[in-house]
C-alpha positions as CSV (number, residue, x, y, z in Angstrom):
1,M,141.7,72.0,123.3
2,K,142.7,75.7,122.8
3,S,140.5,78.6,123.8
4,L,141.2,82.3,124.1
5,K,141.0,83.8,127.5
6,V,138.0,86.2,127.6
7,S,138.2,89.0,130.1
8,Y,137.2,92.6,130.5
9,F,140.4,93.8,128.9
10,A,140.5,91.3,126.1
11,G,143.6,90.7,124.1
12,T,145.2,92.9,121.5
13,K,148.4,93.0,119.6
14,L,148.8,96.7,120.4
15,W,149.1,96.1,124.2
16,W,152.6,97.4,124.1
17,V,151.5,100.8,122.8
18,I,149.3,101.3,125.9
19,I,152.3,100.5,128.1
20,V,154.5,103.0,126.2
21,I,151.8,105.7,126.7
22,G,151.7,104.8,130.4
23,V,155.5,105.1,130.7
24,L,155.4,108.4,129.0
25,L,152.7,109.7,131.3
26,V,154.7,108.6,134.4
27,I,157.8,110.3,133.1
28,G,155.8,113.4,132.3
29,G,154.2,113.4,135.8
30,F,157.6,113.2,137.5
31,A,159.0,115.9,135.2
32,Y,156.0,118.2,136.1
33,W,156.4,117.4,139.8
34,L,160.1,118.3,139.7
35,W,159.8,121.4,137.5
36,P,156.5,123.1,138.3
37,V,157.9,126.4,137.2
38,A,157.8,125.2,133.6
39,G,154.2,126.5,133.7
40,Y,150.6,125.6,134.0
41,A,150.0,126.3,130.4
42,V,152.7,123.9,129.2
43,A,151.2,121.1,131.4
44,S,147.8,121.6,130.0
45,Q,149.1,121.5,126.4
46,I,151.2,118.4,127.0
47,F,148.3,116.7,128.8
48,G,146.0,117.7,125.9
49,W,148.3,116.0,123.3
50,L,148.7,112.9,125.5
51,V,145.0,112.7,125.9
52,I,144.6,112.9,122.1
53,L,147.1,110.1,121.7
54,A,145.4,108.0,124.3
55,G,142.0,108.6,122.7
56,I,143.3,107.5,119.3
57,V,144.7,104.3,120.8
58,V,141.5,103.6,122.8
59,L,139.4,104.0,119.6
60,C,141.8,101.7,117.7
61,V,141.4,99.1,120.4
62,A,137.6,99.5,120.5
63,A,137.4,99.2,116.7
64,G,139.9,96.4,116.2
65,P,139.0,92.9,115.3
66,N,139.8,91.7,118.8
67,H,137.9,94.3,120.7
68,A,136.9,93.8,124.3
69,R,133.5,92.9,125.5
70,W,131.8,96.1,126.5
71,W,133.7,97.8,123.8
72,G,131.1,100.7,123.9
73,W,132.8,101.9,127.1
74,W,136.1,101.9,125.3
75,L,134.6,103.8,122.4
76,A,132.9,106.4,124.6
77,G,136.1,106.8,126.5
78,G,138.1,107.4,123.3
79,V,135.6,110.0,122.1
80,I,135.7,111.8,125.4
81,D,139.6,111.7,125.4
82,L,139.7,113.1,121.9
83,F,137.2,115.9,122.7
84,V,139.0,116.9,125.9
85,G,142.4,116.7,124.2
86,F,141.4,118.9,121.3
87,M,139.8,121.4,123.6
88,L,143.0,121.7,125.7
89,V,145.3,122.1,122.7
90,R,143.0,124.6,120.9
91,S,143.7,127.6,123.1
92,V,146.2,128.2,125.9
93,L,143.9,130.6,127.7
94,L,141.0,128.2,127.5
95,S,143.1,125.3,128.6
96,E,144.3,127.3,131.7
97,L,140.8,128.1,132.6
98,V,139.2,124.7,132.2
99,F,142.1,122.4,132.8
100,P,140.9,121.3,136.3
101,W,137.3,120.8,135.2
102,F,138.3,118.6,132.2
103,L,140.6,116.6,134.4
104,A,137.8,116.2,137.0
105,L,135.4,115.0,134.2
106,L,138.0,112.5,132.9
107,F,138.9,111.0,136.3
108,V,135.3,110.6,137.5
109,Y,134.4,108.9,134.2
110,W,137.4,106.6,134.5
111,G,136.4,105.9,138.1
112,V,132.9,104.9,137.0
113,E,134.4,102.8,134.2
114,A,136.6,101.0,136.8
115,F,133.6,100.4,139.0
116,V,131.8,98.8,136.0
117,G,134.8,96.7,135.2
118,A,135.1,95.5,138.8
119,A,131.5,94.6,138.9
120,Y,131.8,92.7,135.6
121,G,134.9,90.8,136.7
122,R,133.6,90.0,140.1
123,G,132.5,86.5,139.2
124,G,135.5,85.5,137.1
125,R,138.6,87.4,138.2
126,S,140.3,86.8,141.5
127,Y,141.6,90.4,141.8
128,W,138.4,92.1,140.8
129,W,138.5,94.3,144.0
130,L,141.6,96.1,142.6
131,G,139.3,97.6,139.9
132,L,137.0,98.8,142.7
133,I,139.9,100.4,144.6
134,N,141.1,101.9,141.3
135,G,137.7,103.4,140.7
136,V,137.6,104.9,144.2
137,L,141.0,106.5,143.8
138,L,140.2,107.9,140.3
139,C,136.9,109.4,141.6
140,I,138.8,110.9,144.6
141,I,141.4,112.5,142.2
142,G,138.5,113.8,140.1
143,F,136.8,115.4,143.1
144,F,140.1,117.0,144.2
145,F,140.3,118.6,140.8
146,V,136.8,120.0,141.3
147,E,137.9,121.4,144.7
148,A,141.1,122.9,143.2
149,S,139.1,124.6,140.4
150,W,136.7,126.2,142.9
151,V,139.6,127.5,145.0
152,S,141.6,128.5,141.8
153,N,144.7,127.3,143.5
154,M,147.3,126.8,140.8
155,E,149.7,125.1,143.2
156,M,147.2,122.5,144.1
157,V,146.2,122.0,140.5
158,S,149.9,121.6,139.6
159,F,150.4,119.0,142.4
160,L,147.3,117.1,141.4
161,S,148.3,117.2,137.7
162,A,151.6,115.6,138.5
163,I,149.9,112.9,140.7
164,A,147.3,112.4,137.9
165,F,150.0,111.9,135.3
166,I,151.8,109.4,137.4
167,Y,148.7,107.5,138.5
168,W,147.2,107.4,135.1
169,G,150.5,106.1,133.7
170,F,150.7,103.3,136.1
171,T,147.0,102.4,135.5
172,L,147.7,102.3,131.7
173,C,150.8,100.1,132.2
174,I,148.8,97.6,134.3
175,S,145.9,97.7,131.8
176,G,148.3,97.2,128.8
177,Y,149.9,94.2,130.6
178,Y,146.5,92.6,131.0
179,M,145.6,93.3,127.3
180,R,148.3,90.9,126.1
181,P,146.8,88.1,124.0
182,Q,147.0,84.9,126.2
183,E,146.1,81.4,125.2
184,I,145.0,78.9,127.8
185,T,145.7,75.3,127.0
186,E,143.5,72.8,128.7
187,T,144.4,69.2,128.6
188,V,141.6,66.9,129.2
189,K,142.4,63.3,129.8
190,E,139.8,61.0,128.3
191,K,139.3,57.7,129.7
């Protein structure tokens, strides 16, 4: 008897797109870490376009025929990603002023979403606690962005931005890997 594996991430044929976005974010994070002189404005613009792209992908996954359970979280995340991305690419001055606040909002939201995913998978997944750790780390990064924006320390925001790019990229790669459609074949011997 064949049945589809049902999980928090569900299965989608576009799983490889999420992995590609994750790899691009990791590359962007290391590039920003190595060349911080490239500018704070450039980082906010690049991040804005990547967030727009990620929002489009998340909305496609939420609206697709094989959408995940709790697809409302995916839909809300995609709308927030699009809003934040468009605000960042709209104005360079605005993006420089609000870049840390928007990043704090995104990472705290993703942390809460990871907590919910961990609580949902607690009964069925063996590594549910990794979602809990992911949520804690995402919230910590978000709170560091709040602290950096209060201090208005561009160096700290640049460092945190590079860390955020890298961490978010790895998180998307892992999520994309788990979104692959998987079939579980069960053989039952009848006597």
